[in-house]
MARRO-866899 format. One record per residue (C-alpha): x, y, z; residue number from 1. Coordinates in pm, 1 decimal. Example, Ala and Ser with C-alpha at 12.3 -4.5 7.8 and 13.67 -1.06 7.14 Angstrom:
<atoms>
<atom><east>1230.0</east><north>-450.0</north><up>780.0</up><resi>1</resi></atom>
<atom><east>1367.0</east><north>-106.0</north><up>714.0</up><resi>2</resi></atom>
</atoms>
This chain:
<atoms>
<atom><east>7387.1</east><north>20363.9</north><up>7988.3</up><resi>1</resi></atom>
<atom><east>7528.1</east><north>20363.9</north><up>7634.5</up><resi>2</resi></atom>
<atom><east>7907.1</east><north>20380.1</north><up>7635.1</up><resi>3</resi></atom>
<atom><east>8137.8</east><north>20502.7</north><up>7360.1</up><resi>4</resi></atom>
<atom><east>8397.9</east><north>20288.3</north><up>7189.6</up><resi>5</resi></atom>
<atom><east>8749.4</east><north>20313.2</north><up>7326.0</up><resi>6</resi></atom>
<atom><east>8941.2</east><north>20623.1</north><up>7209.9</up><resi>7</resi></atom>
<atom><east>9259.8</east><north>20602.1</north><up>7005.0</up><resi>8</resi></atom>
<atom><east>9575.1</east><north>20508.0</north><up>7193.8</up><resi>9</resi></atom>
<atom><east>9706.2</east><north>20865.0</north><up>7166.0</up><resi>10</resi></atom>
<atom><east>9386.7</east><north>21015.6</north><up>7306.9</up><resi>11</resi></atom>
<atom><east>9372.3</east><north>20753.6</north><up>7582.4</up><resi>12</resi></atom>
<atom><east>9733.3</east><north>20827.9</north><up>7676.1</up><resi>13</resi></atom>
<atom><east>9667.4</east><north>21202.4</north><up>7689.6</up><resi>14</resi></atom>
<atom><east>9358.5</east><north>21156.1</north><up>7907.7</up><resi>15</resi></atom>
<atom><east>9531.0</east><north>20919.4</north><up>8146.5</up><resi>16</resi></atom>
<atom><east>9847.7</east><north>21131.0</north><up>8165.2</up><resi>17</resi></atom>
<atom><east>9642.1</east><north>21440.0</north><up>8250.4</up><resi>18</resi></atom>
<atom><east>9478.6</east><north>21257.6</north><up>8540.7</up><resi>19</resi></atom>
<atom><east>9815.1</east><north>21125.4</north><up>8663.1</up><resi>20</resi></atom>
<atom><east>9935.8</east><north>21486.4</north><up>8678.4</up><resi>21</resi></atom>
<atom><east>9617.5</east><north>21604.7</north><up>8849.9</up><resi>22</resi></atom>
<atom><east>9643.1</east><north>21343.9</north><up>9127.3</up><resi>23</resi></atom>
<atom><east>9985.7</east><north>21487.2</north><up>9217.7</up><resi>24</resi></atom>
<atom><east>9840.4</east><north>21833.9</north><up>9276.9</up><resi>25</resi></atom>
<atom><east>9666.4</east><north>21787.0</north><up>9615.9</up><resi>26</resi></atom>
<atom><east>9991.8</east><north>21687.0</north><up>9796.3</up><resi>27</resi></atom>
<atom><east>10158.9</east><north>21994.6</north><up>9645.6</up><resi>28</resi></atom>
<atom><east>9877.1</east><north>22214.1</north><up>9776.6</up><resi>29</resi></atom>
<atom><east>9911.9</east><north>22054.9</north><up>10122.6</up><resi>30</resi></atom>
<atom><east>10286.9</east><north>22120.2</north><up>10121.3</up><resi>31</resi></atom>
<atom><east>10223.9</east><north>22487.5</north><up>10047.4</up><resi>32</resi></atom>
<atom><east>10002.9</east><north>22518.6</north><up>10355.5</up><resi>33</resi></atom>
<atom><east>10318.4</east><north>22474.4</north><up>10564.8</up><resi>34</resi></atom>
<atom><east>10540.8</east><north>22685.3</north><up>10341.3</up><resi>35</resi></atom>
<atom><east>10293.0</east><north>22970.7</north><up>10293.1</up><resi>36</resi></atom>
<atom><east>10069.6</east><north>22978.6</north><up>10603.8</up><resi>37</resi></atom>
<atom><east>9926.7</east><north>23321.2</north><up>10518.3</up><resi>38</resi></atom>
<atom><east>9761.1</east><north>23164.8</north><up>10213.6</up><resi>39</resi></atom>
<atom><east>9623.2</east><north>22863.1</north><up>10402.3</up><resi>40</resi></atom>
<atom><east>9262.4</east><north>22918.3</north><up>10294.1</up><resi>41</resi></atom>
<atom><east>9366.0</east><north>22939.4</north><up>9928.0</up><resi>42</resi></atom>
<atom><east>9569.2</east><north>22617.4</north><up>9946.2</up><resi>43</resi></atom>
<atom><east>9290.1</east><north>22433.0</north><up>10129.3</up><resi>44</resi></atom>
<atom><east>9046.0</east><north>22536.1</north><up>9855.1</up><resi>45</resi></atom>
<atom><east>9291.4</east><north>22422.9</north><up>9587.4</up><resi>46</resi></atom>
<atom><east>9356.4</east><north>22095.8</north><up>9770.6</up><resi>47</resi></atom>
<atom><east>8987.1</east><north>22008.3</north><up>9783.3</up><resi>48</resi></atom>
<atom><east>8922.2</east><north>22159.2</north><up>9441.0</up><resi>49</resi></atom>
<atom><east>9171.0</east><north>21930.4</north><up>9267.5</up><resi>50</resi></atom>
<atom><east>9000.7</east><north>21626.4</north><up>9419.8</up><resi>51</resi></atom>
<atom><east>8655.8</east><north>21750.4</north><up>9317.0</up><resi>52</resi></atom>
<atom><east>8781.9</east><north>21810.1</north><up>8962.4</up><resi>53</resi></atom>
<atom><east>8941.5</east><north>21464.7</north><up>8940.6</up><resi>54</resi></atom>
<atom><east>8634.1</east><north>21286.0</north><up>9073.3</up><resi>55</resi></atom>
<atom><east>8379.5</east><north>21480.6</north><up>8868.1</up><resi>56</resi></atom>
<atom><east>8574.2</east><north>21459.6</north><up>8541.8</up><resi>57</resi></atom>
<atom><east>8692.0</east><north>21104.3</north><up>8608.2</up><resi>58</resi></atom>
<atom><east>8339.7</east><north>20981.7</north><up>8675.1</up><resi>59</resi></atom>
<atom><east>8210.4</east><north>21143.3</north><up>8355.3</up><resi>60</resi></atom>
<atom><east>8483.1</east><north>20983.5</north><up>8141.2</up><resi>61</resi></atom>
<atom><east>8455.3</east><north>20649.5</north><up>8319.2</up><resi>62</resi></atom>
<atom><east>8082.4</east><north>20635.3</north><up>8247.1</up><resi>63</resi></atom>
<atom><east>8154.5</east><north>20727.8</north><up>7885.2</up><resi>64</resi></atom>
<atom><east>8406.6</east><north>20449.9</north><up>7824.5</up><resi>65</resi></atom>
<atom><east>8304.2</east><north>20181.2</north><up>8076.1</up><resi>66</resi></atom>
<atom><east>8267.4</east><north>19858.5</north><up>7877.4</up><resi>67</resi></atom>
<atom><east>8367.6</east><north>19575.3</north><up>8109.9</up><resi>68</resi></atom>
<atom><east>8085.3</east><north>19329.6</north><up>8183.2</up><resi>69</resi></atom>
<atom><east>7900.3</east><north>19405.4</north><up>8508.5</up><resi>70</resi></atom>
<atom><east>7801.9</east><north>19132.2</north><up>8752.6</up><resi>71</resi></atom>
<atom><east>7470.6</east><north>19193.7</north><up>8928.3</up><resi>72</resi></atom>
<atom><east>7523.8</east><north>19174.6</north><up>9305.5</up><resi>73</resi></atom>
<atom><east>7293.2</east><north>19213.6</north><up>9600.0</up><resi>74</resi></atom>
<atom><east>7394.2</east><north>19388.7</north><up>9922.0</up><resi>75</resi></atom>
<atom><east>7544.5</east><north>19082.7</north><up>10091.1</up><resi>76</resi></atom>
<atom><east>7731.6</east><north>18974.2</north><up>9776.9</up><resi>77</resi></atom>
<atom><east>7885.5</east><north>19322.6</north><up>9747.9</up><resi>78</resi></atom>
<atom><east>7975.7</east><north>19323.6</north><up>10116.4</up><resi>79</resi></atom>
<atom><east>8139.0</east><north>18982.3</north><up>10078.3</up><resi>80</resi></atom>
<atom><east>8337.4</east><north>19102.5</north><up>9775.0</up><resi>81</resi></atom>
<atom><east>8458.2</east><north>19416.4</north><up>9954.0</up><resi>82</resi></atom>
<atom><east>8547.0</east><north>19233.3</north><up>10275.0</up><resi>83</resi></atom>
<atom><east>8723.4</east><north>18958.1</north><up>10080.6</up><resi>84</resi></atom>
<atom><east>8926.3</east><north>19215.5</north><up>9888.2</up><resi>85</resi></atom>
<atom><east>9026.0</east><north>19396.8</north><up>10205.1</up><resi>86</resi></atom>
<atom><east>9129.1</east><north>19074.5</north><up>10382.0</up><resi>87</resi></atom>
<atom><east>9336.1</east><north>18976.3</north><up>10078.0</up><resi>88</resi></atom>
<atom><east>9520.7</east><north>19310.0</north><up>10101.9</up><resi>89</resi></atom>
<atom><east>9574.9</east><north>19264.7</north><up>10476.7</up><resi>90</resi></atom>
<atom><east>9715.5</east><north>18913.6</north><up>10425.7</up><resi>91</resi></atom>
<atom><east>9960.5</east><north>19041.2</north><up>10163.0</up><resi>92</resi></atom>
<atom><east>10062.6</east><north>19339.7</north><up>10374.5</up><resi>93</resi></atom>
<atom><east>10130.3</east><north>19114.7</north><up>10675.2</up><resi>94</resi></atom>
<atom><east>10365.2</east><north>18894.6</north><up>10473.0</up><resi>95</resi></atom>
<atom><east>10536.1</east><north>19172.1</north><up>10276.6</up><resi>96</resi></atom>
<atom><east>10540.2</east><north>19411.6</north><up>10572.1</up><resi>97</resi></atom>
<atom><east>10717.5</east><north>19147.1</north><up>10781.8</up><resi>98</resi></atom>
<atom><east>10977.7</east><north>19103.8</north><up>10507.8</up><resi>99</resi></atom>
<atom><east>11018.7</east><north>19482.2</north><up>10488.3</up><resi>100</resi></atom>
<atom><east>11089.2</east><north>19500.1</north><up>10860.9</up><resi>101</resi></atom>
<atom><east>11317.1</east><north>19195.4</north><up>10857.1</up><resi>102</resi></atom>
<atom><east>11528.3</east><north>19292.7</north><up>10554.9</up><resi>103</resi></atom>
<atom><east>11511.1</east><north>19672.4</north><up>10542.8</up><resi>104</resi></atom>
<atom><east>11412.8</east><north>19747.7</north><up>10905.5</up><resi>105</resi></atom>
<atom><east>11124.9</east><north>19969.7</north><up>10789.9</up><resi>106</resi></atom>
<atom><east>10820.0</east><north>19983.2</north><up>11015.5</up><resi>107</resi></atom>
<atom><east>10635.2</east><north>20208.9</north><up>10767.8</up><resi>108</resi></atom>
<atom><east>10649.1</east><north>20210.0</north><up>10390.8</up><resi>109</resi></atom>
<atom><east>10814.4</east><north>20519.1</north><up>10242.5</up><resi>110</resi></atom>
<atom><east>10470.3</east><north>20634.4</north><up>10124.0</up><resi>111</resi></atom>
<atom><east>10316.0</east><north>20613.9</north><up>10472.2</up><resi>112</resi></atom>
<atom><east>10621.4</east><north>20783.9</north><up>10621.6</up><resi>113</resi></atom>
<atom><east>10587.6</east><north>21063.4</north><up>10365.7</up><resi>114</resi></atom>
<atom><east>10223.6</east><north>21107.6</north><up>10470.1</up><resi>115</resi></atom>
<atom><east>10324.9</east><north>21123.4</north><up>10836.6</up><resi>116</resi></atom>
<atom><east>10600.9</east><north>21376.1</north><up>10760.1</up><resi>117</resi></atom>
<atom><east>10366.3</east><north>21589.3</north><up>10546.8</up><resi>118</resi></atom>
<atom><east>10125.3</east><north>21631.2</north><up>10838.2</up><resi>119</resi></atom>
<atom><east>10407.9</east><north>21791.2</north><up>11039.7</up><resi>120</resi></atom>
<atom><east>10188.6</east><north>21833.9</north><up>11348.0</up><resi>121</resi></atom>
<atom><east>9977.0</east><north>22088.4</north><up>11158.8</up><resi>122</resi></atom>
<atom><east>9610.1</east><north>22033.4</north><up>11260.3</up><resi>123</resi></atom>
<atom><east>9480.3</east><north>22170.8</north><up>10929.5</up><resi>124</resi></atom>
<atom><east>9693.2</east><north>21932.3</north><up>10723.8</up><resi>125</resi></atom>
<atom><east>9613.5</east><north>21643.8</north><up>10958.3</up><resi>126</resi></atom>
<atom><east>9241.1</east><north>21709.1</north><up>10913.8</up><resi>127</resi></atom>
<atom><east>9270.5</east><north>21746.3</north><up>10536.8</up><resi>128</resi></atom>
<atom><east>9480.1</east><north>21433.0</north><up>10490.1</up><resi>129</resi></atom>
<atom><east>9254.8</east><north>21221.1</north><up>10713.4</up><resi>130</resi></atom>
<atom><east>8941.0</east><north>21344.5</north><up>10538.4</up><resi>131</resi></atom>
<atom><east>9079.5</east><north>21300.3</north><up>10187.8</up><resi>132</resi></atom>
<atom><east>9235.6</east><north>20959.9</north><up>10261.6</up><resi>133</resi></atom>
<atom><east>8894.0</east><north>20818.2</north><up>10346.5</up><resi>134</resi></atom>
<atom><east>8644.3</east><north>21033.1</north><up>10155.6</up><resi>135</resi></atom>
<atom><east>8831.1</east><north>21150.1</north><up>9844.1</up><resi>136</resi></atom>
<atom><east>9142.0</east><north>20948.3</north><up>9758.8</up><resi>137</resi></atom>
<atom><east>8966.1</east><north>20608.5</north><up>9720.4</up><resi>138</resi></atom>
<atom><east>8724.4</east><north>20760.1</north><up>9466.4</up><resi>139</resi></atom>
<atom><east>8991.4</east><north>20957.7</north><up>9279.0</up><resi>140</resi></atom>
<atom><east>9250.6</east><north>20678.9</north><up>9260.3</up><resi>141</resi></atom>
<atom><east>9000.1</east><north>20406.6</north><up>9169.0</up><resi>142</resi></atom>
<atom><east>8855.7</east><north>20623.3</north><up>8892.7</up><resi>143</resi></atom>
<atom><east>9205.7</east><north>20686.6</north><up>8755.0</up><resi>144</resi></atom>
<atom><east>9390.9</east><north>20357.2</north><up>8802.0</up><resi>145</resi></atom>
<atom><east>9102.4</east><north>20114.5</north><up>8762.0</up><resi>146</resi></atom>
<atom><east>8806.0</east><north>20284.0</north><up>8593.8</up><resi>147</resi></atom>
<atom><east>8991.7</east><north>20496.8</north><up>8339.7</up><resi>148</resi></atom>
<atom><east>9316.7</east><north>20305.6</north><up>8287.2</up><resi>149</resi></atom>
<atom><east>9155.2</east><north>19966.2</north><up>8236.3</up><resi>150</resi></atom>
<atom><east>8872.9</east><north>20092.3</north><up>8014.3</up><resi>151</resi></atom>
<atom><east>9081.9</east><north>20332.2</north><up>7806.5</up><resi>152</resi></atom>
<atom><east>9353.0</east><north>20083.3</north><up>7713.8</up><resi>153</resi></atom>
<atom><east>9180.9</east><north>19741.1</north><up>7714.7</up><resi>154</resi></atom>
<atom><east>8872.4</east><north>19587.6</north><up>7561.3</up><resi>155</resi></atom>
<atom><east>8605.5</east><north>19397.3</north><up>7752.4</up><resi>156</resi></atom>
<atom><east>8771.8</east><north>19058.9</north><up>7690.9</up><resi>157</resi></atom>
<atom><east>9102.8</east><north>19137.4</north><up>7861.3</up><resi>158</resi></atom>
<atom><east>9136.0</east><north>19011.7</north><up>8216.0</up><resi>159</resi></atom>
<atom><east>9478.5</east><north>18952.1</north><up>8373.0</up><resi>160</resi></atom>
<atom><east>9689.5</east><north>19194.8</north><up>8169.7</up><resi>161</resi></atom>
<atom><east>9493.4</east><north>19507.0</north><up>8273.5</up><resi>162</resi></atom>
<atom><east>9497.0</east><north>19385.9</north><up>8633.4</up><resi>163</resi></atom>
<atom><east>9875.2</east><north>19344.3</north><up>8636.9</up><resi>164</resi></atom>
<atom><east>9946.2</east><north>19671.3</north><up>8454.1</up><resi>165</resi></atom>
<atom><east>9700.4</east><north>19859.9</north><up>8674.7</up><resi>166</resi></atom>
<atom><east>9891.1</east><north>19730.5</north><up>8978.2</up><resi>167</resi></atom>
<atom><east>10219.2</east><north>19838.7</north><up>8823.2</up><resi>168</resi></atom>
<atom><east>10100.4</east><north>20191.3</north><up>8737.9</up><resi>169</resi></atom>
<atom><east>9945.9</east><north>20224.5</north><up>9085.2</up><resi>170</resi></atom>
<atom><east>10283.6</east><north>20132.5</north><up>9235.5</up><resi>171</resi></atom>
<atom><east>10469.6</east><north>20402.7</north><up>9045.4</up><resi>172</resi></atom>
<atom><east>10268.5</east><north>20688.7</north><up>9200.1</up><resi>173</resi></atom>
<atom><east>10330.8</east><north>20570.4</north><up>9557.1</up><resi>174</resi></atom>
<atom><east>10666.5</east><north>20649.1</north><up>9715.5</up><resi>175</resi></atom>
<atom><east>10878.5</east><north>20339.9</north><up>9776.5</up><resi>176</resi></atom>
<atom><east>11239.5</east><north>20302.3</north><up>9883.7</up><resi>177</resi></atom>
<atom><east>11298.1</east><north>19930.9</north><up>9822.2</up><resi>178</resi></atom>
<atom><east>11167.2</east><north>19639.8</north><up>9618.0</up><resi>179</resi></atom>
<atom><east>10945.9</east><north>19501.7</north><up>9895.5</up><resi>180</resi></atom>
<atom><east>10783.4</east><north>19839.9</north><up>9949.1</up><resi>181</resi></atom>
<atom><east>10710.3</east><north>19848.3</north><up>9574.7</up><resi>182</resi></atom>
<atom><east>10565.3</east><north>19497.7</north><up>9595.5</up><resi>183</resi></atom>
<atom><east>10327.6</east><north>19603.5</north><up>9874.0</up><resi>184</resi></atom>
<atom><east>10166.9</east><north>19866.0</north><up>9650.1</up><resi>185</resi></atom>
<atom><east>10184.6</east><north>19644.3</north><up>9341.9</up><resi>186</resi></atom>
<atom><east>10001.2</east><north>19369.4</north><up>9527.3</up><resi>187</resi></atom>
<atom><east>9743.9</east><north>19613.8</north><up>9664.4</up><resi>188</resi></atom>
<atom><east>9687.3</east><north>19762.7</north><up>9318.4</up><resi>189</resi></atom>
<atom><east>9641.4</east><north>19416.1</north><up>9167.7</up><resi>190</resi></atom>
<atom><east>9386.9</east><north>19316.8</north><up>9433.5</up><resi>191</resi></atom>
<atom><east>9189.1</east><north>19637.9</north><up>9375.2</up><resi>192</resi></atom>
<atom><east>9205.2</east><north>19581.5</north><up>8998.2</up><resi>193</resi></atom>
<atom><east>9093.0</east><north>19219.3</north><up>9037.3</up><resi>194</resi></atom>
<atom><east>8797.0</east><north>19322.7</north><up>9255.3</up><resi>195</resi></atom>
<atom><east>8691.4</east><north>19574.0</north><up>8990.5</up><resi>196</resi></atom>
<atom><east>8755.4</east><north>19354.1</north><up>8686.1</up><resi>197</resi></atom>
<atom><east>8589.3</east><north>19043.9</north><up>8829.7</up><resi>198</resi></atom>
<atom><east>8268.1</east><north>19231.3</north><up>8911.8</up><resi>199</resi></atom>
<atom><east>8274.0</east><north>19521.8</north><up>8665.6</up><resi>200</resi></atom>
<atom><east>8161.1</east><north>19743.1</north><up>8953.6</up><resi>201</resi></atom>
<atom><east>8398.4</east><north>20023.6</north><up>9050.2</up><resi>202</resi></atom>
<atom><east>8214.8</east><north>20081.4</north><up>9378.7</up><resi>203</resi></atom>
<atom><east>8355.1</east><north>19748.1</north><up>9500.2</up><resi>204</resi></atom>
<atom><east>8719.0</east><north>19849.0</north><up>9457.5</up><resi>205</resi></atom>
<atom><east>8637.3</east><north>20193.2</north><up>9600.9</up><resi>206</resi></atom>
<atom><east>8491.1</east><north>20020.2</north><up>9907.0</up><resi>207</resi></atom>
<atom><east>8803.5</east><north>19805.9</north><up>9955.2</up><resi>208</resi></atom>
<atom><east>9029.9</east><north>20108.7</north><up>9908.4</up><resi>209</resi></atom>
<atom><east>8823.4</east><north>20317.9</north><up>10151.3</up><resi>210</resi></atom>
<atom><east>8838.4</east><north>20056.4</north><up>10429.3</up><resi>211</resi></atom>
<atom><east>9211.6</east><north>20006.0</north><up>10376.6</up><resi>212</resi></atom>
<atom><east>9279.8</east><north>20380.8</north><up>10396.4</up><resi>213</resi></atom>
<atom><east>9056.1</east><north>20421.3</north><up>10700.9</up><resi>214</resi></atom>
<atom><east>9245.0</east><north>20153.9</north><up>10892.8</up><resi>215</resi></atom>
<atom><east>9582.5</east><north>20291.8</north><up>10776.7</up><resi>216</resi></atom>
<atom><east>9493.6</east><north>20643.5</north><up>10893.4</up><resi>217</resi></atom>
<atom><east>9381.2</east><north>20509.9</north><up>11231.4</up><resi>218</resi></atom>
<atom><east>9716.9</east><north>20332.4</north><up>11267.9</up><resi>219</resi></atom>
<atom><east>9936.3</east><north>20629.1</north><up>11175.8</up><resi>220</resi></atom>
<atom><east>9743.1</east><north>20900.0</north><up>11363.7</up><resi>221</resi></atom>
<atom><east>9916.4</east><north>20826.4</north><up>11696.1</up><resi>222</resi></atom>
<atom><east>10248.1</east><north>20907.3</north><up>11526.0</up><resi>223</resi></atom>
<atom><east>10133.6</east><north>21256.3</north><up>11422.3</up><resi>224</resi></atom>
<atom><east>9914.1</east><north>21363.0</north><up>11714.1</up><resi>225</resi></atom>
<atom><east>10136.7</east><north>21459.1</north><up>12003.1</up><resi>226</resi></atom>
</atoms>
């Protein structure tokens, strides 16, 4: 597929900023399910609609500007890449999570706690959050923070700088209450960015993100299902 040259910095910033705003909309819609239960159907439609919009538009723009070199991988090579990325995230979370518990006495990161609190025992929100965490969020966030960010602001020769900045931007949209909690998401974002940049295949980082979210949801469900 023929891709376009990178847009101007101003245009790239506007595109990326718009997507950063859009990704904040689904949690707002979920919050309104609790606050305005009579309009539950409307908020559920909006919740899913925002994700569909992000993914559809993000995919179109990603395909337009994608210019990082792609490594051809067979099934087993892709599986190895995805599994390796996930294990790297787990190793980092074990170390940083232990420090978080030791120093700040936090069992959950502030972001995970916010997800637990948002579910509030509401079966509709629980279902929506579980579904989106596995089937929607990995696609939306990888399109925004890897596919779009890295291709809009960097050329095909850049390697480590887009990885580091992608991790930093990813950190800023996840709630954190201390430096170690920030480092957990920074590290995760960098691993996802490395998986994408080293292969040029966004489906690899989506796969890592999906598995990570699936396991996380399975771990926090007991805390929200009474």
